[in-house]
C-alpha positions in Angstrom: 0.0 0.0 0.0 1.5 3.3 -1.1 1.0 6.3 1.0 1.9 10.0 1.5 1.8 11.9 4.8 1.3 15.5 5.9 0.7 17.3 9.1 -3.0 16.5 9.1 -3.5 14.1 6.2 -2.4 10.5 5.3 -3.2 9.4 1.7 -3.4 5.6 1.2 -3.6 3.8 -2.1 -5.1 0.3 -1.4 -3.2 -2.6 -2.9 -4.8 -5.4 -4.9 -4.2 -7.7 -1.9 -6.0 -5.4 0.5 -9.0 -5.2 -1.8 -9.0 -9.0 -2.1 -9.0 -9.5 1.7 -12.0 -7.3 2.3 -15.6 -8.1 1.6 -16.9 -4.5 1.9 -15.6 -1.0 2.3 -15.4 -1.0 6.1 -13.3 -4.2 6.1 -11.1 -2.6 3.5 -10.4 0.4 5.8 -9.9 -2.0 8.7 -7.3 -3.9 6.7 -5.4 -0.7 6.1 -4.7 -0.4 9.9 -5.2 3.3 9.8 -3.9 4.9 13.0 -6.6 5.2 15.6 -9.4 3.7 13.4 -11.6 1.0 15.0 -14.1 -0.9 12.9 -16.9 -2.8 14.5 -17.6 -5.5 11.9 -20.6 -6.9 13.8 -22.6 -3.7 14.0 -21.0 -2.1 10.9 -19.8 1.1 12.7 -16.5 2.8 13.0 -14.8 5.4 15.2 -11.3 7.0 15.6 -9.9 7.2 19.1 -13.4 6.7 20.4 -14.8 9.8 18.5 -17.0 10.6 15.5 -15.9 10.4 11.8 -16.8 12.8 9.0 -17.2 10.6 5.9 -16.7 12.0 2.4 -16.9 10.4 -1.1 -14.9 12.4 -3.7 -15.0 15.3 -1.4 -18.8 15.2 -0.9 -19.8 14.5 2.7 -21.8 11.4 3.0 -23.4 9.4 5.9 -21.8 6.2 7.0 -24.8 4.3 5.7 -24.0 5.7 2.2 -20.3 5.0 2.5 -21.0 1.3 3.5 -22.7 0.7 0.1 -19.6 1.7 -2.0 -17.9 -1.0 -4.1 -14.5 -1.6 -2.6 -13.0 -2.2 -6.1 -13.9 1.4 -7.1 -11.6 3.0 -4.4 -8.7 4.8 -5.9 -7.3 6.2 -2.6 -8.3 7.0 1.0 -7.5 10.4 2.4 -7.4 9.9 6.2 -7.0 12.6 8.9 -7.0 11.6 12.5 -6.0 15.2 13.3 -8.6 17.3 11.4 -8.4 21.0 10.8 -9.8 23.7 13.1 -13.1 24.0 11.1 -14.2 20.6 12.4 -13.3 21.1 16.0 -16.6 22.7 17.0 -18.5 19.8 15.5 -16.8 17.2 17.7 -15.2 15.5 14.7 -12.3 13.3 15.6 -11.3 12.3 12.0 -12.1 12.9 8.4 -12.1 10.0 5.9 -12.5 10.9 2.2 -13.0 8.0 -0.2 -11.8 9.0 -3.7 -13.2 6.7 -6.4 -11.7 5.7 -9.7 -13.0 7.4 -12.8 -15.2 4.6 -14.2 -16.2 4.2 -17.8 -19.5 3.1 -16.3 -21.9 5.9 -15.2 -24.0 4.0 -12.8 -23.7 1.4 -10.1 -25.9 -0.7 -7.9 -25.2 -2.4 -4.6 -27.0 -5.1 -2.6 -25.8 -6.4 0.7 -27.2 -8.8 3.3 -25.8 -10.2 6.5 -27.9 -12.7 8.5 -27.3 -14.4 11.8 -27.9 -18.1 11.4 -28.3 -18.8 15.2 -29.3 -15.3 16.5 -31.8 -12.6 15.8 -29.5 -10.5 13.7 -29.8 -8.9 10.2 -28.0 -6.1 8.4 -29.1 -5.1 4.9 -28.5 -2.3 2.3 -29.6 -1.4 -1.2 -28.0 1.5 -3.1 -27.5 2.9 -6.6 -26.0 5.9 -8.4 -26.5 7.2 -12.0 -24.9 9.9 -14.1 -26.8 11.7 -16.9 -25.3 14.7 -18.7 -24.3 17.1 -15.9 -26.3 15.4 -13.2 -25.6 12.7 -10.7 -28.4 10.9 -8.8 -27.9 8.6 -5.9 -30.0 6.7 -3.3 -29.1 4.4 -0.4 -31.3 2.4 2.0 -29.8 0.6 5.0 -31.3 -1.3 8.0 -30.0 -2.9 11.1 -32.3 -5.4 13.0 -31.6 -7.1 16.3 -33.9 -9.4 18.3 -32.0 -10.8 21.3 -33.9 -12.8 23.9 -31.1 -13.5 26.3 -29.9 -10.0 27.2 -29.1 -10.1 30.9 -27.6 -7.7 33.5 -26.2 -8.5 37.0 -25.4 -5.6 39.3 -24.3 -5.3 42.9 -24.7 -1.9 44.6 -23.9 -0.3 47.9 -25.4 3.1 48.6 -23.4 4.9 51.3 -24.9 7.7 53.4 -22.7 10.6 54.6 -23.0 9.3 58.2 -21.4 5.9 57.2 -24.6 3.8 57.1 -25.3 2.0 53.8 -27.9 0.1 51.8 -26.7 -3.0 49.9 -28.6 -4.7 47.1 -28.0 -7.2 44.4 -29.8 -7.2 41.1 -29.6 -10.8 39.8 -30.5 -10.7 36.1 -32.8 -13.0 34.3 -33.0 -13.4 30.5 -34.6 -10.3 28.9 -35.3 -8.9 25.5 -33.3 -6.4 23.5 -34.9 -5.5 20.2 -34.3 -2.7 17.7 -34.7 -1.7 14.1 -32.7 1.2 12.7 -33.4 2.3 9.1 -32.2 5.2 6.9 -33.0 6.4 3.4 -30.8 8.9 1.6 -31.5 10.6 -1.8 -29.1 13.0 -3.3 -28.7 15.1 -6.5 -25.6 16.9 -7.7 -25.5 19.3 -10.7 -22.2 20.2 -12.2 -22.9 23.4 -14.1 -19.3 23.6 -15.3 -15.9 22.5 -14.2 -15.9 25.2 -11.5 -19.5 25.4 -10.2 -21.5 22.8 -8.4 -24.9 22.6 -6.8 -26.1 19.8 -4.5 -29.4 18.7 -2.9 -29.8 15.9 -0.4 -32.8 14.5 1.4 -32.5 12.0 4.2 -34.9 10.2 6.5 -33.9 8.0 9.4 -36.1 6.2 11.9 -35.1 4.3 15.0 -37.3 2.0 17.1 -35.8 0.1 20.1 -37.2 -1.6 23.1 -35.7 -3.4 26.1 -37.4 -5.6 28.7 -35.2 -6.3 31.7 -35.9 -8.7 34.5 -34.2 -8.9 37.9 -34.5 -10.8 41.2 -33.8 -8.2 43.8 -32.0 -8.9 47.0 -31.8 -6.0 49.5 -30.9 -5.7 53.1 -34.0 -5.5 55.3 -36.4 -6.6 52.6 -37.7 -10.0 51.4 -36.6 -10.9 47.8 -38.7 -9.4 45.1 -38.9 -9.1 41.3 -38.2 -6.1 39.3 -39.2 -5.4 35.7 -37.9 -2.5 33.6 -39.4 -1.7 30.2 -37.9 1.0 28.0 -39.0 2.1 24.5 -37.3 4.7 22.3 -38.5 6.0 19.0 -37.0 8.7 16.8 -37.7 10.1 13.4 -35.3 12.5 11.7 -35.9 14.0 8.2 -33.2 16.4 6.9 -32.8 18.7 3.9 -29.2 19.6 2.8 -28.4 22.3 0.2 -24.9 23.0 -1.2 -23.1 25.5 -3.5 -19.4 25.4 -4.5 -17.5 27.7 -6.7 -13.8 27.5 -7.8 -12.3 30.8 -9.2 -9.7 31.3 -11.9 -7.0 31.8 -9.2 -8.0 28.5 -7.6 -9.7 30.1 -4.7 -12.8 28.3 -3.6 -16.0 29.4 -2.0 -18.4 26.9 -0.4 -21.9 27.4 1.2 -24.0 24.8 3.0 -27.4 25.0 4.6 -29.0 22.1 6.5 -32.5 21.9 8.1 -33.6 19.1 10.5 -36.7 18.2 12.4 -36.6 15.6 15.1 -39.5 13.9 16.8 -38.7 11.4 19.5 -40.2 9.8 22.6 -38.6 7.8 25.5 -40.7 5.7 27.8 -39.3 4.2 31.0 -41.4 1.9 33.1 -40.4 0.2 36.4 -42.4 -2.3 38.4 -41.3 -3.7 41.8 -43.5 -6.5 43.2 -42.3 -6.3 46.8 -44.3 -6.0 50.0 -44.2 -2.3 49.3 -44.8 -2.4 45.5 -43.6 0.5 43.3 -44.7 1.4 39.9 -43.0 4.2 37.9 -43.4 5.6 34.4 -41.3 8.4 32.9 -42.5 9.3 29.5 -40.8 12.1 27.5 -41.8 13.5 24.2 -39.3 15.6 22.2 -39.5 17.9 19.2 -36.5 19.7 17.9 -36.0 22.0 14.9 -32.6 23.2 13.8 -31.0 25.1 10.9 -27.3 25.0 10.3 -25.3 27.1 7.9 -21.6 27.2 6.9 -19.6 29.5 4.6 -15.9 28.8 3.9 -13.4 30.6 1.6 -10.0 29.1 0.7 -7.0 30.9 -0.8 -3.6 29.6 -1.8 -0.7 32.1 -1.5 1.9 29.5 -2.2 2.8 25.9 -1.3 4.0 27.2 2.0 1.0 29.3 2.8 -2.6 28.2 2.2 -5.4 29.9 4.1 -9.1 29.4 4.9 -11.6 31.4 6.8 -15.2 30.4 7.6 -18.3 30.8 9.8 -20.7 28.2 11.1 -24.1 28.9 12.7 -26.7 26.8 14.4 -30.1 27.9 15.4 -32.4 25.4 17.2 -35.5 25.1 19.3 -36.3 22.1 21.5 -39.5 21.2 23.3 -39.6 18.4 25.8 -42.7 17.3 27.6 -42.1 15.3 30.7 -45.4 13.5 31.4 -44.3 12.0 34.7 -43.6 15.5 36.0 -47.2 16.7 35.6 -46.7 17.3 31.8 -43.9 19.7 32.5 -42.7 21.4 29.3 -39.1 22.3 29.0 -38.3 24.6 26.1 -34.7 25.3 25.0 -33.5 27.8 22.4 -29.9 27.5 21.2 -27.7 29.7 19.1 -24.1 28.7 18.2 -21.8 30.8 16.1 -18.3 29.7 15.3 -15.8 31.9 13.3 -12.5 30.2 12.4 -9.3 30.7 10.4 -6.5 28.3 9.4 -3.1 28.6 7.8 -1.3 25.5 6.5 1.4 24.6 4.1 4.5 22.5 3.4 8.1 22.9 2.3 10.2 19.8 1.4 9.5 17.1 4.0 8.1 19.6 6.6 4.4 20.5 6.8 2.2 22.4 9.3 -1.3 23.5 10.1 -2.3 26.3 12.5 -5.8 27.3 13.3 -8.0 29.3 15.7 -11.6 29.9 16.2 -14.1 31.9 18.3 -17.2 30.2 19.6 -20.2 32.3 20.6 -22.9 30.2 22.3 -26.2 31.2 23.9 -29.0 29.2 25.3 -32.4 30.1 26.7 -33.6 27.3 29.0 -37.2 27.7 30.3 -36.7 31.4 30.6 -33.1 31.4 31.9 -30.5 32.8 29.5 -26.8 32.0 29.4 -24.2 33.4 27.0 -20.6 32.1 26.7 -17.5 33.0 24.6 -14.7 30.5 24.1 -11.7 29.8 21.9 -10.7 26.8 19.8 -7.0 26.5 18.8 -4.9 23.8 17.1 -1.4 23.2 15.9 0.1 20.4 13.9 3.7 19.9 12.8 5.1 17.0 10.9 8.4 15.9 9.2 9.2 12.9 7.0 12.8 11.7 7.6 14.7 10.1 4.7 15.0 6.7 6.3 11.3 5.6 6.5 10.4 7.6 9.6 7.5 10.0 10.0 7.1 12.3 13.0 4.0 14.4 13.9 3.2 16.5 16.9 -0.3 17.9 17.5 -1.9 20.2 20.1 -5.5 21.3 20.5 -7.5 23.4 22.9 -11.3 23.3 22.7 -14.5 23.9 24.8 -17.0 21.1 25.4 -20.5 22.3 26.0 -23.0 20.5 28.3 -25.7 18.5 26.5 -29.1 20.0 26.3 -30.4 17.1 28.4 -27.9 17.9 31.1 -29.0 21.5 31.3 -32.7 20.7 31.9 -34.3 21.7 35.2 -36.3 18.4 35.4 -35.9 15.6 38.0 -37.0 12.0 37.3 -37.3 9.2 39.8 -35.4 6.1 38.6 -36.4 3.7 41.5 -36.9 3.9 45.3 -33.4 4.9 46.0 -32.3 7.1 43.0 -33.4 10.3 41.3 -31.7 11.8 38.3 -31.7 15.5 37.6 -30.2 18.1 35.2 -28.3 21.2 36.1 -29.1 24.6 34.3 -26.0 26.1 35.9 -23.5 23.9 34.2 -20.4 25.6 32.8 -18.2 24.7 29.8 -15.6 22.0 30.0 -12.3 23.0 28.5 -10.0 20.3 26.9 -6.3 20.4 26.2 -4.9 17.5 24.2 -1.5 16.7 22.7 0.1 13.7 21.1 3.3 12.7 19.4 3.0 10.1 16.6 6.0 8.3 15.2 5.8 5.8 12.3 8.6 3.6 11.1 8.1 1.7 7.8 10.7 -0.6 6.3 9.9 -3.3 3.7 7.3 -5.6 5.2 7.4 -4.0 8.7 5.3 -1.0 9.9 5.4 0.3 13.4 3.2 3.0 14.8 3.9 4.6 18.2 1.6 7.3 19.8 2.3 9.1 23.0 -0.8 11.1 24.3 -1.8 13.4 27.1 -5.2 15.1 27.7 -6.3 17.4 30.4 -9.9 18.6 31.0 -10.7 21.7 33.1 -14.2 21.9 34.8 -15.1 18.5 33.2 -18.7 17.5 32.8 -19.5 14.6 35.2 -22.6 12.7 36.2 -22.0 12.5 39.9 -23.7 10.7 42.8 -24.4 12.3 46.2 -26.4 11.6 49.3 -29.8 13.5 49.5 -30.4 12.9 53.2 -33.3 15.4 53.2 -35.4 13.2 50.9 -33.9 9.9 52.0 -32.5 9.0 48.6 -29.5 9.4 46.4 -29.2 11.9 43.6 -27.5 11.4 40.2 -26.8 14.9 38.9 -24.7 16.6 36.2 -21.9 18.8 37.7 -18.6 20.5 36.7 -15.8 18.6 38.4 -12.3 20.1 39.1 -10.2 18.2 36.5 -9.7 15.1 34.5 -6.6 13.9 32.7 -5.2 10.9 30.9 -1.9 9.9 29.4 -0.4 6.8 27.8 1.1 5.1 24.8 -0.3 3.1 21.9 2.0 0.8 19.9 1.0 -1.1 16.7 3.2 -3.5 14.7 2.3 -4.9 11.3 4.0 -7.5 9.2 2.7 -7.7 5.7 2.9 -10.3 2.9 4.7 -13.0 4.8 5.4 -15.9 2.4 3.1 -13.9 0.0 0.0 -15.2 1.8 -0.1 -13.9 5.3 -0.5 -10.6 7.2 0.0 -10.2 10.9 -0.9 -7.2 13.1 -0.8 -6.6 16.9 -1.3 -3.7 19.2 -0.7 -2.9 22.9 -2.2 0.2 24.6 -1.5 1.6 28.0 -3.5 4.5 29.6 -3.6 6.1 33.0 -6.6 8.1 34.1 -7.3 10.5 36.9 -10.6 12.3 37.7 -10.9 14.9 40.5 -14.5 15.6 41.2 -13.9 17.7 44.3 -10.9 18.6 46.4 -11.4 15.6 48.6 -12.7 13.2 46.0 -10.5 11.9 43.2 -10.1 8.5 41.4 -7.4 6.8 39.3 -7.2 3.9 36.9 -4.5 2.1 35.0 -5.4 0.1 31.9 -3.6 -2.3 29.6 -5.3 -3.6 26.4 -4.1 -5.5 23.4 -5.2 -7.3 20.3 -4.0 -9.4 17.4 -5.2 -9.8 13.8 -4.2 -12.5 11.2 -5.1 -12.5 7.5 -4.4 -15.3 5.1 -5.2 -15.2 1.4 -5.1 -17.6 -1.6 -6.6 -16.9 -5.0 -10.3 -16.1 -4.5 -10.3 -17.1 -0.8 -9.4 -15.1 2.3 -9.4 -16.0 6.0 -9.3 -13.6 8.9 -9.1 -14.0 12.6 -8.9 -11.5 15.4 -8.9 -11.2 19.2 -9.0 -8.1 21.4 -8.7 -7.6 25.1 -11.0 -4.7 25.5 -9.9 -1.5 27.2 -11.3 0.2 30.3 -11.7 3.9 30.8 -12.4 6.2 33.7 -14.3 9.5 33.6 -15.5 11.0 36.9 -16.3 8.1 39.3 -17.4 5.8 36.5 -15.4 3.0 34.8 -16.5 1.2 31.6 -15.1 -1.7 29.7 -15.8 -2.2 26.0 -17.0 -5.3 24.1 -14.9 -8.5 24.0 -14.6 -10.5 20.9 -12.8 -13.5 19.4 -13.9 -13.7 15.7 -13.0 -15.2 12.4 -14.3 -14.9 8.8 -14.0 -16.8 5.5 -14.5 -15.0 2.2 -15.0 -16.2 -1.4 -15.1 -13.6 -4.2 -15.8 -13.8 -7.9 -16.1 -10.7 -10.1 -18.9 -8.6 -8.6 -20.0 -11.2 -6.1 -18.7 -11.8 -2.6 -20.0 -14.5 -0.2 -18.7 -14.6 3.4 -19.3 -16.2 6.7 -18.3 -15.0 10.1 -18.0 -16.7 13.5 -18.3 -14.2 16.3 -17.7 -14.4 20.1 -16.1 -17.7 19.6 -16.0 -20.0 22.7 -17.3 -17.2 24.9 -20.1 -18.8 27.0 -21.6 -15.4 27.9 -21.4 -14.0 24.3 -21.0 -10.3 24.0 -20.2 -8.8 27.5 -19.8 -5.3 28.9 -18.7 -4.2 32.4 -19.2 -1.0 34.3 -18.2 0.1 37.8 -19.0 3.2 39.9 -16.5 4.0 42.6 -18.0 7.1 44.1 -17.8 7.7 47.9 -21.7 7.5 48.0 -22.0 4.6 45.6 -20.0 1.4 45.0 -21.4 -0.7 42.2 -20.4 -3.3 39.6 -22.5 -4.2 36.5 -22.1 -7.1 34.1 -24.1 -7.2 30.9 -24.2 -10.3 28.7 -25.9 -11.1 25.4 -25.7 -14.9 25.3 -27.6 -14.9 21.9 -24.3 -13.8 20.4 -22.2 -16.7 21.7 -20.7 -18.6 18.8 -22.8 -16.5 16.5 -22.5 -17.5 12.9 -23.5 -15.1 10.1 -23.8 -15.5 6.4 -23.3 -12.5 4.1 -23.8 -11.7 0.4 -22.6 -8.6 -1.5 -23.3 -7.9 -5.1 -22.0 -4.8 -7.0 -22.8 -4.0 -10.6 -21.5 -1.0 -12.7 -23.0 0.2 -15.9 -23.3 3.3 -18.2 -20.9 6.2 -18.6 -19.6 8.8 -16.0 -18.0 12.2 -16.6 -17.2 14.1 -13.4 -16.3 13.9 -9.7 -17.9 16.0 -7.1 -15.6 18.3 -5.1 -17.8 19.2 -2.1 -16.0 19.4 1.3 -18.7 20.9 3.6 -20.8 18.8 5.8 -23.0 19.8 8.8 -25.3 17.8 11.1 -27.2 18.2 14.3 -26.2 15.8 17.0 -27.5 17.6 20.1 -29.9 15.7 22.3 -32.3 17.4 24.8 -34.0 14.5 26.4 -33.1 13.6 30.1 -33.6 9.8 30.3 -34.3 8.1 33.6 -32.8 4.8 32.5 
């Protein structure tokens, strides 16, 4: 795989072997071992260093659902940035991945993909197509993800500790429950290339989510006879969006881009709890949500020379959210949000050296049930890189950015979760400020590639969900607060050996991280974590075999520790022309299937939770992918703007 590197961009050209090993675009990216990229092959999702990715195709921002439907054989190169420019910092984007396609003689393409669990309630499907006619490009994509697990179970032990030292202990012994969801999306887009320098775009999208969970426990609590608990949750969401775009390249190669996006969200979350004890308890927290938003962005780029390339821009978001909390006497919580972000960036290169320097001003205001709050904050970033003659690449990056509280955290509403716990928002929350830096070193020689990353992050006034003793009401309160600080540092090491005996690739990684969270002066917590994984790929003619294992990492934020999903998996792929057939074996020899762990170590609450989905143990899936190209194409789109509304205003009691 050939590649070029700059301060904030890696360009990868996939090899014939990498294409042959993959059965779709996500597995192609996974096989490239891009720094920080993690692909979840079961759920068909991806993240970079735990954060969101902005996807593009030929420079046009696309959703992940649209990207997944691309034909892997059409990929010319992948432009990957795990250190994106200042313009994306206010959107919470951790990486930008642009898939540049080959110029095909065919002007249209169709895609069909299915993946079915043979011994579990599991199905992923997609259908997509594109067509070029004269100066127009039409595209559609439909995807769905369906799960119906009947052996979802959670065990939890808890000790609630009062300030006077007394405590309440209880055990929640899980019984098999139901986890069921259907997530669907439909995307329609149209691009008109008026001439080689002017482009117009229109995109319509509609997504709808429907999920439910039925959880059953046998409750054991000090001072009470054993009793049963049932929790039923239901979440529904519908999201239509309209996206308009204009791009103009001038004779001096300057470029102007404008993007306008409108969204309308309707959602509801229903939480029901039933305790059948001697003192029975029945709770229901039903929340309805409506949210309107409009997002605009204007960017201008100018090239002074190869050493100096500049861009300036402005992003604006206007939104209105209305939440009706039926359990709180039909309390209506209205929130109006205005966010303006003005940014500028200077970048360039000379010889083997490249740099990027950016800064931005964020002006944020929110009106929450009559209370107004205005804030001003700065975004800044710096990236420096150098390619040494002897196969060594070095990059240092530094960023400073504010992190706003979620709209749900700012609500004034309280909701009772059970007899012991109430959860509440906090309209007085301030802004978290994050400082992050890392040093990335890559050594590449013949068949060996080694990536080493040293990282350090520090958060000031971090946003925590904290537990405290509410003695007055004889219960415990989960509330959103600003802590004092949070920091993490560590090292990530990845080693790859490619084309061993011309039929084998081997990759392994080891990560170490140290976390510390200070909630108050007298309350701080630390965690050391070591995680590792190994991947093996073998290939012969039309066949490919892959196997992987990962020891999941743990992380600490506030007083809460989480552990990711475990998985030992393998796959076998057969490909012929436009057809690929594959089977996967997931959660091999794991009696509990997919498992997740959580732990709260607060001074007022000690708890451990263990979730298992035994439906997934030794899960075997069968997949089919068919791609067909036809017609004649003539242009590539060059759009680079993309906006979305990811803010959530519902306070959930679950």
